[in-house]
Structure formats: structure tokens, C-alpha cells
C-alpha positions, 0 to 999 in steps of 0.5 A: 514917030515921036521919040520917048522923053529922056529924063536926066538925073544929075549927081551930087555937088552939081545942078542940072546944068552939068548935063547941058552938053548931053541935053543939047545933043539929044534935043537936037536929035528929036528927043524931049529932054527933062532935067529936074533939079534935086530938092534944094538944088533948084536955084542958081549956083550963086544962090545955092552957095549962100545957103550952104548950111540949109537945114532942108538940104541937110535932111535930104537922103537917098530915099527922099531922092528916090521917091522924088524922082519916081514921082516925077517919072510916074507923072509923065505920059509915057516911060522915059529913057533915064540918064543919070550921072554919079549919084544920079547913076545910082538913082537910074539903077533904082528907077530901072529896078522899079520898072520906071524906065524904058532904058537906063544909062548910069554914067560913073554911077555911085555904087549900089548896096553890095559895092563897098566904096571905102575899099577904093582908095581914091573914093575914100580920099575923095569923100574923106572931108565928108565922112571925117566930120559926121556932125556936118549936115552939108558939105561944100567941096573946096576947089582942091577937093573938086580938082582931085575928085572930078576934073584932074584931067583938065587944065587948071583954067578949065578946072576953075571954070567948072568949079565956079560954074557948077559946084554947090553945097551938098547933103552929107546924109547920102554919103553916110547912108552909103557907108552904112549900106553894107550893114543895113538890110533895108538900105535905100542903096539896095537894088534887085540884081536879079530883076529880069523884068526891067528895061535894058541898062548901060553902065558907063565908066571913066578909066581914070575917074577917082571918086567913082573908079572904073573898078567900082563901076565894074564891080557894080556891073558884075553884081547884075545877073546876066541870066535874069532876062534883062540886058545889062551892058558895060562900057569904059571910056579911056582917059575920062575923069568923073567929069565925063559928061562935060569934059572934052570928048563928051560927044563920043560918050553921047554917040555911044549912048545914042547907038546903044539906044538904037540897038536896044530900042529900035522901034522907039528911037531908030 
């Protein structure tokens, strides 16, 4: 039986290449995999770095990303499984809330409305360079900032390689929208935590993640109404940083996702 497609949604400061290990894993197991780039993220890392002051990138907000991915998913012939990382994890939550996913896996997800990211010291430090310069529309992480926020558990050579091969400039608008979310009733970060009609959702955290601490993910998970009728699960992996999808040991994460999907969607993926 044909398995459902999987749509991978990458996070901020990177491209779909960040998902290559997981994409290869699930493709080898018979899934069709798609990893659309965010708008203004569809070129090589080298090309994107040359355009770090792009006005189009600076206009990109979470509402734009939500509508963009909703359009891609609606155009598919069948509901996909959605796997997102970081801001892609938040987009996964939003897609699931819209009823667009057969199942969703939100990995080290940026917090939905109801989670105050500034309350987490390592998150605040990780994005200080962005929020301290509100006049900047785009932001390129330095190697030092990337090392602290994403890859602090890796060796220096691996940190430098990941930075060289993956890191690109990013819109700052999504971060300012996140900071304003607690005060905005119509925030694009808003998720209906009582939605009982969506598919199952798995939230994954890395124990030592700094930009999205496990405690932040647990808070987001706790907001979901477990009596709504929809499945919401949580899994924390020890020793994992924000680079959980590509750091050594990513196979354990992939195996867990695969087993969880078999339990939640036995007729589709078993």
C-alpha cells in the first residue's frame, strides 16, 4: 500500500538541506518526501548570503509562511504527514490546527501564543541580537551566535561545518511577531489548543537545546487539552541541542518518529 507523503518544514536561519538526514531516512522506507523552501530561501546558501539585506526577505512574517505552506499542502492529492523543526515546528502546529495534516511532528518547536519565549533565559540570549536592533529587517547569525544557540554540543569543526553549509540570513519580523504575541489577540502564533478534530501531534524536545529549551516545549505541550479527543504526545531526547535533526544520534529521533507514526496511523504506514 502506498504510504502518505511527508512534508518537511525547515526552521529559521537554514534551508531544506537541514532536513536531509531525516528525508533520506523516510524516503528509504517508502515515503514520498517534500521539503519546500520558505519564500526567499530557495537558493544556495552562498547566494542567500549575498542577499542578506533583501527587502523581500525582510517583509516575510509568520502569517505569510502559514498561508504559503497551507497552499502547498492543500494542493497535494492527499493529506500528508507534516514534520517541522524550530519555526517549522510552530508551522506544523498551525497546519495541524487547520486540519491539513494526517499527523504532525513538531521538533524543538518555537512556542505558540501562550508561551512567553522571553521568560526563558537561553532563548532570550539566543535572539538578543535580533530584538536589540528593531530597525534591522533581516539578520545573519554570526558563527559565535550559531554555536551558542544551535550546536553547542558539537565539536568545533562540526560547528563550523554546519554554519558554513547551512546558515542563511533570516527575516526578523517573525521574532518581533513572537515577542508581541502575548499582547495580540489576533496573533499569527495563535493555536486552538482545544481542537479535537485534528490529527495526532507529537512534540519533540532536545534536553539541552538553548534557543528552544525543553522547558519551553513542555510548556507548549501542556497548553493542549488532553481531553479534546485529539492525541498530543511529548518526547524529550537527552543530550540533544537545537541541531537535533542532524547532530550525531539523529537516527534515534527518526526511529522514534517512525514507530510513533506506526502506532498512530497503522493503516497508512504500517
